[in-house]
DRENDO-1510 file (C-alpha; in Angstrom, 1 decimal, always signed):
<recs>
REC; n; res; u; v; w
REC; 1; MET; +18.4; +22.0; +17.9 .
REC; 2; ALA; +19.8; +18.6; +16.7 .
REC; 3; SER; +18.7; +15.5; +18.6 .
REC; 4; SER; +21.2; +14.0; +21.1 .
REC; 5; THR; +21.6; +11.0; +18.8 .
REC; 6; ALA; +22.1; +13.0; +15.5 .
REC; 7; GLY; +25.2; +11.9; +13.6 .
REC; 8; GLN; +25.7; +8.8; +15.8 .
REC; 9; VAL; +25.0; +5.2; +15.3 .
REC; 10; ILE; +21.8; +4.2; +17.2 .
REC; 11; LYS; +21.4; +0.8; +18.8 .
REC; 12; CYS; +17.8; -0.3; +18.8 .
REC; 13; LYS; +15.4; -3.3; +18.4 .
REC; 14; ALA; +14.4; -4.6; +15.0 .
REC; 15; ALA; +12.4; -7.6; +13.8 .
REC; 16; VAL; +14.8; -9.4; +11.4 .
REC; 17; ALA; +13.8; -11.9; +8.7 .
REC; 18; TRP; +16.9; -14.2; +8.7 .
REC; 19; GLU; +15.5; -16.6; +6.1 .
REC; 20; ALA; +12.4; -17.3; +4.0 .
REC; 21; GLY; +9.3; -18.3; +6.0 .
REC; 22; GLU; +11.1; -18.3; +9.4 .
REC; 23; PRO; +9.5; -16.3; +12.2 .
REC; 24; LEU; +11.0; -12.8; +12.6 .
REC; 25; LYS; +13.5; -12.4; +15.5 .
REC; 26; ILE; +13.7; -9.3; +17.6 .
REC; 27; GLU; +17.4; -8.4; +17.5 .
REC; 28; GLU; +19.6; -5.5; +18.6 .
REC; 29; VAL; +20.7; -3.7; +15.4 .
REC; 30; GLU; +22.9; -0.7; +14.8 .
REC; 31; VAL; +21.3; +2.0; +12.6 .
REC; 32; ALA; +23.9; +4.3; +10.9 .
REC; 33; PRO; +23.2; +8.1; +10.7 .
REC; 34; PRO; +21.5; +9.3; +7.5 .
REC; 35; GLN; +23.7; +10.2; +4.6 .
REC; 36; ALA; +23.1; +13.0; +2.0 .
REC; 37; MET; +19.4; +13.3; +1.1 .
REC; 38; GLU; +18.4; +10.8; +3.7 .
REC; 39; VAL; +16.5; +11.0; +7.0 .
REC; 40; ARG; +16.5; +8.7; +10.1 .
REC; 41; ILE; +13.0; +8.0; +11.4 .
REC; 42; LYS; +11.8; +6.9; +14.8 .
REC; 43; VAL; +9.1; +4.4; +13.8 .
REC; 44; HIS; +6.0; +4.6; +16.1 .
REC; 45; TYR; +3.6; +2.3; +14.4 .
REC; 46; THR; +3.8; -0.1; +11.4 .
REC; 47; ALA; +1.3; -2.4; +9.8 .
REC; 48; LEU; +1.6; -5.6; +7.9 .
REC; 49; CYS; +0.8; -5.6; +4.2 .
REC; 50; ARG; +0.6; -8.7; +2.0 .
REC; 51; THR; +3.7; -7.5; +0.1 .
REC; 52; ASP; +5.7; -8.0; +3.3 .
REC; 53; LEU; +4.3; -11.6; +3.6 .
REC; 54; TYR; +5.1; -12.3; +0.0 .
REC; 55; PHE; +8.7; -11.3; +0.3 .
REC; 56; TRP; +9.1; -13.0; +3.6 .
REC; 57; GLU; +7.8; -16.3; +2.0 .
REC; 58; ALA; +10.2; -15.5; -0.9 .
REC; 59; LYS; +8.1; -17.2; -3.5 .
REC; 60; GLY; +8.5; -15.9; -7.1 .
REC; 61; GLN; +11.3; -13.4; -6.6 .
REC; 62; THR; +15.0; -13.1; -5.8 .
REC; 63; PRO; +15.3; -14.0; -2.1 .
REC; 64; LEU; +17.4; -11.5; -0.1 .
REC; 65; PHE; +18.1; -12.2; +3.6 .
REC; 66; PRO; +18.8; -11.2; +6.3 .
REC; 67; ARG; +16.4; -8.4; +5.8 .
REC; 68; ILE; +14.3; -5.9; +7.8 .
REC; 69; LEU; +10.8; -5.9; +6.2 .
REC; 70; GLY; +8.0; -3.4; +6.7 .
REC; 71; HIS; +6.8; -0.6; +4.5 .
REC; 72; GLU; +3.4; +0.7; +5.9 .
REC; 73; ALA; +4.2; +3.0; +8.8 .
REC; 74; ALA; +4.2; +6.3; +10.6 .
REC; 75; GLY; +6.9; +7.9; +12.7 .
REC; 76; VAL; +8.8; +11.0; +13.6 .
REC; 77; ILE; +12.1; +12.4; +12.1 .
REC; 78; GLU; +15.0; +11.8; +14.5 .
REC; 79; SER; +17.7; +13.4; +12.3 .
REC; 80; VAL; +18.3; +14.5; +8.8 .
REC; 81; GLY; +21.3; +14.1; +6.4 .
REC; 82; GLU; +23.2; +16.7; +4.4 .
REC; 83; GLY; +21.1; +18.6; +1.9 .
REC; 84; VAL; +17.7; +17.8; +3.5 .
REC; 85; THR; +15.8; +21.1; +3.7 .
REC; 86; ASP; +12.1; +20.2; +3.8 .
REC; 87; LEU; +12.1; +17.9; +6.8 .
REC; 88; LYS; +13.4; +18.5; +10.3 .
REC; 89; GLU; +13.8; +16.7; +13.6 .
REC; 90; GLY; +10.3; +16.2; +15.2 .
REC; 91; ASP; +8.3; +16.2; +12.0 .
REC; 92; SER; +5.5; +13.6; +11.8 .
REC; 93; VAL; +6.0; +11.5; +8.6 .
REC; 94; LEU; +4.8; +8.5; +6.5 .
REC; 95; PRO; +7.7; +6.6; +4.9 .
REC; 96; VAL; +6.6; +5.2; +1.5 .
REC; 97; PHE; +7.8; +2.3; -0.7 .
REC; 98; THR; +8.0; +4.5; -3.7 .
REC; 99; GLY; +9.2; +8.1; -4.0 .
REC; 100; GLU; +8.9; +11.5; -5.6 .
REC; 101; CYS; +12.3; +13.1; -6.4 .
REC; 102; GLY; +10.5; +16.2; -7.8 .
REC; 103; GLU; +13.0; +16.5; -10.7 .
REC; 104; CYS; +12.4; +13.7; -13.2 .
REC; 105; ARG; +9.9; +13.7; -16.1 .
REC; 106; HIS; +7.4; +11.6; -14.1 .
REC; 107; CYS; +7.5; +13.9; -11.1 .
REC; 108; LYS; +7.0; +16.9; -13.3 .
REC; 109; SER; +4.1; +15.2; -15.1 .
REC; 110; GLU; +0.6; +15.8; -13.7 .
REC; 111; GLU; -0.4; +12.3; -14.9 .
REC; 112; SER; +2.4; +10.1; -13.4 .
REC; 113; ASN; +3.7; +9.1; -10.0 .
REC; 114; MET; +6.3; +6.7; -11.2 .
REC; 115; CYS; +9.5; +8.6; -10.3 .
REC; 116; ASP; +12.5; +7.6; -12.3 .
REC; 117; LEU; +14.9; +7.8; -9.3 .
REC; 118; LEU; +12.8; +6.4; -6.5 .
REC; 119; ARG; +10.2; +4.1; -8.1 .
REC; 120; ILE; +9.6; +0.9; -6.2 .
REC; 121; ASN; +12.5; -1.6; -6.4 .
REC; 122; THR; +11.9; -4.9; -4.6 .
REC; 123; ASP; +15.3; -6.3; -5.3 .
REC; 124; ARG; +17.4; -3.5; -3.9 .
REC; 125; GLY; +18.5; -4.1; -0.3 .
REC; 126; VAL; +20.8; -1.1; +0.1 .
REC; 127; MET; +20.5; +2.7; +0.0 .
REC; 128; ILE; +20.7; +4.5; -3.4 .
REC; 129; ASN; +23.3; +7.0; -2.2 .
REC; 130; ASP; +26.3; +4.7; -1.6 .
REC; 131; GLY; +25.0; +1.2; -2.3 .
REC; 132; LYS; +25.4; +0.2; +1.4 .
REC; 133; SER; +23.0; -0.8; +4.1 .
REC; 134; ARG; +22.3; +1.5; +7.2 .
REC; 135; PHE; +21.6; -1.6; +9.3 .
REC; 136; SER; +24.1; -3.9; +10.8 .
REC; 137; ILE; +24.5; -6.6; +13.6 .
REC; 138; ASN; +28.1; -7.0; +14.8 .
REC; 139; GLY; +29.4; -5.3; +11.8 .
REC; 140; LYS; +27.5; -7.5; +9.3 .
REC; 141; PRO; +25.0; -5.7; +7.1 .
REC; 142; ILE; +21.2; -6.4; +7.3 .
REC; 143; TYR; +19.4; -5.6; +4.1 .
REC; 144; HIS; +16.7; -2.9; +3.6 .
REC; 145; PHE; +13.3; -3.6; +2.1 .
REC; 146; LEU; +11.5; -1.2; -0.3 .
REC; 147; GLY; +13.7; +1.7; +1.0 .
REC; 148; THR; +11.6; +1.7; +4.2 .
REC; 149; SER; +12.3; -1.2; +6.5 .
REC; 150; THR; +9.8; -0.2; +9.2 .
REC; 151; PHE; +10.0; -3.3; +11.3 .
REC; 152; SER; +12.6; -1.5; +13.3 .
REC; 153; GLU; +12.5; +1.1; +16.1 .
REC; 154; PHE; +14.6; +3.4; +13.8 .
REC; 155; THR; +15.0; +3.3; +10.1 .
REC; 156; VAL; +16.7; +5.4; +7.4 .
REC; 157; ALA; +14.9; +6.4; +4.1 .
REC; 158; HIS; +15.6; +8.7; +1.2 .
REC; 159; VAL; +14.0; +12.0; +1.7 .
REC; 160; GLY; +12.0; +11.6; -1.5 .
REC; 161; CYS; +10.2; +8.6; +0.0 .
REC; 162; VAL; +9.0; +10.4; +3.1 .
REC; 163; ALA; +5.7; +12.4; +3.3 .
REC; 164; LYS; +5.5; +15.1; +6.0 .
REC; 165; ILE; +2.0; +15.1; +7.6 .
REC; 166; ASN; -0.1; +17.1; +10.1 .
REC; 167; PRO; +1.4; +16.7; +13.5 .
REC; 168; GLU; -2.1; +16.3; +15.0 .
REC; 169; ALA; -2.7; +13.0; +13.1 .
REC; 170; PRO; -2.8; +9.9; +15.3 .
REC; 171; LEU; +0.1; +7.8; +13.9 .
REC; 172; ASP; -1.5; +4.5; +14.9 .
REC; 173; LYS; -4.3; +5.2; +12.4 .
REC; 174; VAL; -2.7; +7.1; +9.5 .
REC; 175; CYS; +0.2; +4.6; +9.3 .
REC; 176; ILE; -2.0; +2.5; +7.0 .
REC; 177; LEU; -2.2; +5.3; +4.4 .
REC; 178; SER; +1.4; +4.7; +3.3 .
REC; 179; CYS; +0.4; +1.7; +1.1 .
REC; 180; GLY; -2.8; -0.4; +0.8 .
REC; 181; VAL; -5.5; +2.0; +1.7 .
REC; 182; SER; -4.1; +4.7; -0.6 .
REC; 183; THR; -3.6; +2.2; -3.5 .
REC; 184; GLY; -7.3; +1.1; -3.4 .
REC; 185; MET; -8.8; +4.5; -2.8 .
REC; 186; GLY; -6.7; +6.2; -5.4 .
REC; 187; ALA; -7.6; +3.5; -8.0 .
REC; 188; THR; -11.2; +4.6; -7.6 .
REC; 189; LEU; -11.0; +8.3; -7.0 .
REC; 190; ASN; -8.0; +9.2; -9.2 .
REC; 191; VAL; -8.3; +6.6; -12.1 .
REC; 192; ALA; -11.8; +5.3; -12.4 .
REC; 193; LYS; -13.3; +8.6; -11.2 .
REC; 194; PRO; -16.9; +7.4; -10.8 .
REC; 195; LYS; -19.6; +10.0; -10.9 .
REC; 196; LYS; -22.1; +10.5; -8.1 .
REC; 197; GLY; -24.9; +8.0; -8.4 .
REC; 198; SER; -22.9; +5.6; -10.6 .
REC; 199; THR; -22.5; +1.8; -10.3 .
REC; 200; VAL; -19.1; +0.4; -9.4 .
REC; 201; ALA; -17.9; -3.2; -9.2 .
REC; 202; ILE; -15.0; -4.2; -6.9 .
REC; 203; PHE; -13.2; -7.5; -7.7 .
REC; 204; GLY; -11.5; -8.9; -4.5 .
REC; 205; LEU; -12.6; -7.7; -1.1 .
REC; 206; GLY; -9.3; -7.8; +0.7 .
REC; 207; GLY; -7.7; -4.7; +2.2 .
REC; 208; VAL; -7.0; -3.0; -1.1 .
REC; 209; GLY; -10.4; -3.9; -2.5 .
REC; 210; LEU; -12.2; -2.5; +0.5 .
REC; 211; ALA; -10.2; +0.7; +0.2 .
REC; 212; ALA; -11.4; +0.8; -3.5 .
REC; 213; ALA; -15.0; +0.4; -2.2 .
REC; 214; GLU; -14.3; +3.2; +0.4 .
REC; 215; GLY; -13.2; +5.4; -2.5 .
REC; 216; ALA; -16.5; +4.6; -4.4 .
REC; 217; ARG; -18.4; +5.4; -1.2 .
REC; 218; ILE; -16.6; +8.8; -0.9 .
REC; 219; ALA; -17.3; +9.5; -4.6 .
REC; 220; GLY; -21.0; +8.9; -4.0 .
REC; 221; ALA; -21.6; +5.8; -6.0 .
REC; 222; SER; -25.2; +4.5; -5.6 .
REC; 223; ARG; -24.4; +0.8; -6.1 .
REC; 224; ILE; -21.1; -0.8; -5.1 .
REC; 225; ILE; -21.0; -4.5; -6.1 .
REC; 226; GLY; -18.4; -6.6; -4.3 .
REC; 227; ILE; -17.2; -9.8; -6.1 .
REC; 228; ASP; -15.2; -12.4; -4.1 .
REC; 229; LEU; -14.9; -16.1; -3.8 .
REC; 230; ASN; -15.1; -15.9; +0.0 .
REC; 231; SER; -18.7; -15.3; +1.1 .
REC; 232; ASP; -17.4; -14.7; +4.7 .
REC; 233; ARG; -16.3; -11.2; +3.5 .
REC; 234; VAL; -19.8; -9.9; +2.9 .
REC; 235; GLU; -20.6; -8.4; +6.3 .
REC; 236; LYS; -17.3; -6.6; +6.7 .
REC; 237; ALA; -17.7; -5.3; +3.1 .
REC; 238; LYS; -20.9; -3.5; +4.0 .
REC; 239; LEU; -19.0; -1.2; +6.4 .
REC; 240; PHE; -17.1; +0.1; +3.3 .
REC; 241; GLY; -20.2; +0.9; +1.3 .
REC; 242; VAL; -20.6; -2.4; -0.6 .
REC; 243; THR; -24.3; -2.6; -1.4 .
REC; 244; GLU; -24.4; -6.0; -3.2 .
REC; 245; PHE; -22.3; -9.1; -3.1 .
REC; 246; ILE; -21.7; -11.8; -5.8 .
REC; 247; ASN; -19.7; -15.0; -5.3 .
REC; 248; PRO; -18.8; -16.3; -8.8 .
REC; 249; LYS; -18.9; -19.9; -7.4 .
REC; 250; ASP; -22.7; -19.5; -6.9 .
REC; 251; HIS; -23.2; -19.0; -10.7 .
REC; 252; GLU; -23.0; -21.2; -13.7 .
REC; 253; LYS; -22.6; -18.4; -16.2 .
REC; 254; PRO; -19.5; -16.1; -16.5 .
REC; 255; ILE; -19.6; -13.4; -13.8 .
REC; 256; GLN; -19.5; -10.6; -16.4 .
REC; 257; GLU; -22.8; -11.9; -17.8 .
REC; 258; VAL; -24.3; -12.0; -14.3 .
REC; 259; ILE; -23.2; -8.4; -13.7 .
REC; 260; ALA; -24.5; -7.2; -17.1 .
REC; 261; GLU; -27.9; -8.7; -16.3 .
REC; 262; ARG; -28.0; -7.0; -12.9 .
REC; 263; THR; -26.9; -3.6; -14.1 .
REC; 264; ASP; -28.7; -3.1; -17.5 .
REC; 265; GLY; -25.6; -3.9; -19.6 .
REC; 266; GLY; -22.7; -3.4; -17.2 .
REC; 267; VAL; -21.2; -1.2; -14.5 .
REC; 268; ASP; -19.9; +2.3; -15.0 .
REC; 269; SER; -16.5; +1.4; -13.4 .
REC; 270; SER; -14.9; -1.7; -12.1 .
REC; 271; ILE; -11.7; -2.0; -10.0 .
REC; 272; GLU; -9.7; -5.3; -10.0 .
REC; 273; CYS; -7.8; -5.9; -6.8 .
REC; 274; THR; -6.9; -9.6; -6.9 .
REC; 275; GLY; -4.0; -9.8; -9.4 .
REC; 276; ASN; -5.7; -12.8; -11.0 .
REC; 277; VAL; -5.7; -12.3; -14.8 .
REC; 278; LYS; -9.0; -14.1; -15.2 .
REC; 279; ALA; -10.6; -11.6; -12.8 .
REC; 280; MET; -8.9; -8.7; -14.7 .
REC; 281; ILE; -10.6; -9.8; -17.9 .
REC; 282; GLN; -13.9; -10.3; -16.1 .
REC; 283; ALA; -13.6; -6.8; -14.6 .
REC; 284; PHE; -13.0; -5.2; -18.0 .
REC; 285; GLU; -15.8; -7.2; -19.7 .
REC; 286; SER; -18.2; -6.2; -16.9 .
REC; 287; CYS; -18.1; -2.6; -17.9 .
REC; 288; HIS; -20.9; -0.9; -19.9 .
REC; 289; ASP; -20.1; -0.1; -23.5 .
REC; 290; GLY; -19.9; +3.6; -24.4 .
REC; 291; TRP; -18.4; +4.8; -21.1 .
REC; 292; GLY; -17.3; +1.9; -18.8 .
REC; 293; VAL; -13.9; +2.1; -17.2 .
REC; 294; ALA; -12.0; -0.8; -15.7 .
REC; 295; VAL; -8.9; -0.2; -13.5 .
REC; 296; LEU; -6.3; -2.9; -12.8 .
REC; 297; VAL; -4.7; -2.7; -9.3 .
REC; 298; GLY; -3.7; -6.3; -8.5 .
REC; 299; VAL; -0.2; -7.4; -9.6 .
REC; 300; PRO; -0.4; -10.5; -11.8 .
REC; 301; HIS; +2.1; -13.3; -12.3 .
REC; 302; SER; +4.9; -12.1; -14.6 .
REC; 303; ASP; +3.9; -14.3; -17.5 .
REC; 304; ALA; +0.2; -13.7; -17.3 .
REC; 305; VAL; -1.5; -12.6; -20.6 .
REC; 306; PHE; -4.6; -10.5; -20.8 .
REC; 307; ALA; -6.9; -11.8; -23.6 .
REC; 308; THR; -10.2; -10.1; -24.7 .
REC; 309; SER; -11.8; -9.2; -28.0 .
REC; 310; PRO; -10.7; -5.9; -29.5 .
REC; 311; LEU; -14.4; -5.2; -30.1 .
REC; 312; ASN; -14.7; -4.6; -26.3 .
REC; 313; PHE; -12.4; -1.5; -26.9 .
REC; 314; LEU; -14.0; -0.5; -30.1 .
REC; 315; SER; -17.4; -0.3; -28.3 .
REC; 316; GLU; -15.8; +2.4; -26.1 .
REC; 317; ARG; -14.8; +0.6; -23.0 .
REC; 318; THR; -11.6; +1.8; -21.3 .
REC; 319; LEU; -9.0; -0.3; -19.6 .
REC; 320; LYS; -6.5; +1.5; -17.3 .
REC; 321; GLY; -3.8; +0.4; -14.8 .
REC; 322; THR; -2.6; +2.2; -11.7 .
REC; 323; PHE; +0.4; +2.2; -9.4 .
REC; 324; PHE; -0.1; +3.3; -5.8 .
REC; 325; GLY; -3.5; +4.8; -6.7 .
REC; 326; ASN; -1.8; +7.4; -8.9 .
REC; 327; TYR; -0.9; +9.3; -5.7 .
REC; 328; LYS; +2.5; +11.2; -5.6 .
REC; 329; PRO; +3.7; +10.3; -2.2 .
REC; 330; ARG; +5.1; +13.6; -0.9 .
REC; 331; SER; +2.5; +15.8; -2.7 .
REC; 332; ASP; -0.7; +13.8; -2.1 .
REC; 333; LEU; -0.4; +11.8; +1.1 .
REC; 334; PRO; -0.7; +14.8; +3.4 .
REC; 335; GLY; -4.1; +15.6; +1.8 .
REC; 336; LEU; -5.3; +12.0; +2.6 .
REC; 337; VAL; -4.3; +12.5; +6.2 .
REC; 338; GLU; -6.4; +15.7; +6.2 .
REC; 339; LEU; -9.3; +13.8; +4.7 .
REC; 340; TYR; -9.1; +11.4; +7.7 .
REC; 341; LEU; -8.9; +14.3; +10.2 .
REC; 342; ASP; -11.9; +15.9; +8.5 .
REC; 343; LYS; -13.8; +12.6; +9.1 .
REC; 344; LYS; -14.5; +12.1; +5.4 .
REC; 345; LEU; -12.3; +9.0; +5.2 .
REC; 346; GLU; -12.7; +6.3; +7.9 .
REC; 347; LEU; -9.5; +4.4; +8.7 .
REC; 348; GLU; -10.5; +2.7; +12.0 .
REC; 349; LYS; -12.6; +0.1; +10.2 .
REC; 350; PHE; -9.5; -1.2; +8.3 .
REC; 351; ILE; -7.7; -1.9; +11.5 .
REC; 352; THR; -8.8; -5.3; +12.8 .
REC; 353; HIS; -5.9; -6.2; +15.1 .
REC; 354; GLU; -3.1; -4.5; +17.1 .
REC; 355; VAL; -0.1; -6.3; +18.5 .
REC; 356; SER; +3.1; -5.3; +20.4 .
REC; 357; PHE; +6.4; -5.2; +18.6 .
REC; 358; GLU; +7.5; -8.3; +20.5 .
REC; 359; ASN; +4.4; -10.1; +19.1 .
REC; 360; ILE; +5.0; -9.1; +15.4 .
REC; 361; ASN; +4.8; -12.7; +14.3 .
REC; 362; LYS; +1.2; -12.8; +15.4 .
REC; 363; ALA; +0.5; -10.2; +12.7 .
REC; 364; PHE; +1.8; -12.7; +10.1 .
REC; 365; ASP; -0.4; -15.5; +11.6 .
REC; 366; TYR; -3.5; -13.4; +11.4 .
REC; 367; MET; -2.8; -12.6; +7.7 .
REC; 368; ILE; -2.0; -16.1; +6.7 .
REC; 369; LYS; -5.2; -17.4; +8.4 .
REC; 370; GLY; -7.1; -14.6; +6.6 .
REC; 371; GLU; -8.4; -13.1; +9.9 .
REC; 372; SER; -7.0; -9.6; +9.5 .
REC; 373; LEU; -7.5; -6.7; +7.2 .
REC; 374; ARG; -4.8; -4.6; +8.7 .
REC; 375; CYS; -2.8; -5.5; +11.9 .
REC; 376; VAL; -1.1; -2.5; +13.4 .
REC; 377; ILE; +2.2; -3.2; +15.3 .
REC; 378; ASN; +3.0; -0.9; +18.1 .
REC; 379; VAL; +6.7; -0.2; +17.8 .
REC; 380; ILE; +7.1; +2.7; +20.2 .
REC; 381; GLY; +5.5; +0.6; +23.0 .
REC; 382; ASN; +3.5; +3.2; +24.9 .
</recs>
């Protein structure tokens, strides 16, 4: 049975970014019905990720306003467009900033999750299908963000960017799996693949870094060394399995030398979660020769250059990169939800704040002040 609003324009509330750095405004927007291969989602909970903040500040990329930001969320399908067969009204879902068409070379490869059709596109503010926005105010289009735009009571996404999950899952918790937690955990579990009892270094103890530490904890690492310039992060990091902490500011010598001394020549794996190219080099050079693996997660400045001696590779260290923790959104995210439901993955400790939809700007304040890991925004309001 189709929902009473299927095929119709829905009027609802959305938090609109009108211009760079200006507080979001709760507006009444019109959300058009989903077109072919699209779904319309009733957003229940969304979280704020640093990427939202970055594009709201509009530093270092093409600014696009007015826009509805938000990409870390969970909700329920309200209606589906033509050709959609694997999702139906009432399904619990996670919308994701990148997709899985299932047809391209990347989707058919076991190694890659970088779908040709639906790979992340930060500049696009419209839907792929017809090059138009599904959001408008008084007939004027409001742009999309990352194909998700979850700072709205209803949103429209391509079906390939939507993961169907267990209906038993609490949406206010699993919403954080659609970006940062999966990125960090996957970098460890899918790319570094530390063995039980191994030593892992995590560079940067923000949300993604702590998720990487959680991955190392799940993998059974015996030592998880956290490296951060902010010593206030130590206590929180212990909850995610971090056993030792190093602040590079406390040491005269390069941090890779400090780590080598403490680990009999280097760590088995290191995960870099800051995006600072200097930290990337340090993470790689902190690895043990013969088997050490470094994984880059953080996104550097576009003109950054990674410089290290080729001898570091010739002595059998490995350097890898990852995108979204190498998870394929539709295939793999349902399994992470099950991991949470089986109590093997702990999500509650990532959520430091919760705010109402009307107070969404508080989430930005918490992040700017460095007070929050993840702030969940209650969009459904119950």
